Every structure is written in structure tokens, then in C-alpha cells.
C-alpha positions in Angstrom: 20.7 5.1 13.1 19.3 8.3 11.9 16.7 8.1 9.2 17.3 7.2 6.1 15.0 9.5 4.6 14.9 12.2 6.4 11.2 11.8 7.0 10.5 15.4 9.0 12.7 17.2 6.4 10.8 15.4 3.9 7.0 16.4 5.3 8.0 20.2 6.0 8.6 20.8 2.9 6.0 18.7 0.9 3.1 20.6 3.7 4.6 24.0 3.5 6.7 25.5 -0.1 4.6 22.8 -2.3 1.3 23.1 -1.0 0.4 26.3 -2.3 2.5 26.2 -5.6 0.1 22.8 -6.0 -3.1 25.2 -5.1 -2.1 28.1 -8.0 -0.8 25.3 -10.8 -3.3 22.7 -9.8 -3.0 22.0 -13.9 0.1 21.2 -13.5 2.4 18.6 -12.4 4.8 19.8 -9.7 8.5 18.0 -8.4 7.9 18.3 -4.7 11.2 16.3 -4.1 14.3 14.9 -6.2 16.7 14.1 -4.6 19.9 11.4 -4.3 21.3 10.5 -1.3 24.7 8.1 -0.1 24.5 5.5 2.2 27.9 4.3 1.5 30.8 3.4 -1.3 28.4 1.5 -3.0 25.1 2.6 -2.3 23.0 5.0 -2.4 18.7 5.9 -2.7 16.5 7.7 -5.3 13.7 10.5 -4.3 11.8 11.2 -6.8 7.8 12.4 -5.8 5.9 14.6 -8.1 2.1 15.9 -7.1 -0.5 15.4 -9.8 -3.7 17.2 -11.0 -5.1 13.7 -11.4 -4.1 10.2 -11.0 -2.3 8.0 -12.2 -4.0 5.2 -13.7 -4.0 1.9 -11.2 -3.1 4.7 -8.0 -6.0 6.0 -5.5 -4.0 9.7 -5.1 -2.3 12.3 -6.9 1.2 11.3 -6.6 3.6 10.0 -9.0 6.6 8.6 -7.0 9.9 6.8 -7.7 11.8 5.6 -4.4 14.8 3.5 -5.3 17.8 1.5 -4.0 20.8 1.0 -5.7 24.1 -1.5 -4.9 27.2 -2.0 -7.0 25.4 -0.5 -9.7 22.7 -2.2 -9.2 18.6 -1.5 -8.9 18.0 -4.1 -5.7 14.7 -2.4 -4.9 12.1 0.4 -6.6 8.8 1.7 -5.5 6.6 3.2 -7.6 3.1 4.0 -9.6 3.3 2.8 -13.1 0.6 4.0 -15.0 -1.3 1.4 -15.5 0.1 -1.2 -12.9 -0.8 1.3 -9.3 1.8 1.0 -6.5 4.1 -1.0 -7.1 7.6 -2.5 -4.9 10.0 -4.2 -7.0 12.8 -6.7 -4.8 15.0 -7.8 -7.7 12.6 -9.6 -10.5 9.9 -9.5 -8.3 7.2 -7.1 -8.5 4.4 -7.2 -6.1 1.6 -4.6 -5.1 1.5 -2.2 -2.4 -1.4 -0.8 -1.0 -0.4 3.4 -0.4 -2.1 5.2 2.6 -0.1 7.8 3.3 3.5 9.4 2.5 4.4 9.2 5.2 4.0 5.3 5.5 5.3 5.2 2.0 8.6 6.0 3.2 8.1 4.0 6.2 8.4 0.9 4.5 10.8 1.5 1.7 13.1 2.6 5.1 12.3 -0.6 6.5 13.4 -2.8 3.7 15.9 -0.5 2.6 17.5 -1.4 6.1 17.0 -4.7 5.4 18.3 -5.1 2.8 21.3 -3.1 3.8 21.7 -4.9 7.4 
């Protein structure tokens, strides 16, 4: 199965085009990615990723993100870093902390969970 997150394309975009914007506008949040990918007739996932000038309370990195898997109109899984709660994974009604190490690791974990859910 080809990568549903197109990691290589995302990382190339992040490491080239937007880093210059972040340096020039270091006092403003910079939208890095906002996209929706159709997985099937009944499922899609959304990616929203910002580089922010200051840490989001509860997180130890300069990213604000939301990765969500929607099936039949319902959010069945979400990774995010809500202000004050830090990096989290939501699976149905269960919410648990996750460790953020790198963007690539975050996307790998999300993709692995998504593939398990959709299998």
C-alpha cells in the first residue's frame, strides 16, 4: 500500500519552502500543511500542521497539529496537542498522552494506527 501520508513529499515541503518563511516571520505562526486525503468512499484523514513561535503549553516543540481519521462522518482517531494537555491520541472515547520525538515519528505512528483501524 502506498504511504497514505506521502511522508517524503511532506518532509520535502517542510524542510525547503516553509523553513524560510518561519525564519522571516518568526513572530507569527506559519501554516505548514492543511490537507484532506480520501482513503475510501467512507473514510478520509485530515492533516493540519503549524509552526508556532512559542511552545504550546504542555508540549516541548514548536508545532501545533491535528491529524484526524474520519470514517462514516465520525472522527474515530485523532492526534493533537491541545493547549495545556500536550501531545495526545484520541481513539473513540479514550484519550491518552503520546511522546512527540519528531514529525516523522508522529506521522509514522498515526499512519500505523490508521492502517490498523482501516484493515
